[in-house]
Residue, then its C-alpha position, 0 to 999 in steps of 0.5 A: m475509486a480512490p487512488v492507491t499508492v504502494y511504497s515497496t522495494q524489489y525484494c520484499g515478499y510482503c510487497v509482492r503479496a500486497k500487490a498480488l492482492l490488489d491485482a486480484k481485485h483489479v485495483p490499479y495502484t501506483e508503486v513507489r520503489v523506495d529502494q531506488d530513491p532515498d527521497k521517496m523513502a524519506e517521503m514514505m517515512q514522513k507520511s506513514g511514521r514507519r520505515t518498513v515496506p510495504q506502506i499502502f495508502v488509499g487516497t490519503h488514508h494510511v492502511g499500513g502494511f500487508d497484514e493490515l491490507y489483508m485484514l481490511e480485505r478479510s473484514g470487508g472494509l477494503d472495498p468501501l475504502l476503495s470506493g470512498d464510502 
């Protein structure tokens, strides 16, 4: 399974929803709290080109935010991405 990284903040409702979706699928992920480390915020912005959270990566693939993650799941594209197919 490809590693999943979720850039998030403590009080972000979309971050909570993204992590809940991943938890429901039993997908392990690394959470990077950008509100606690300005260097991580800069890293997220450099990698994604965005400044909003969450920003979700599967391996090196930038999924986007919660809406994109949810649409990927609904379309059946998340599982193949996670498995590296």
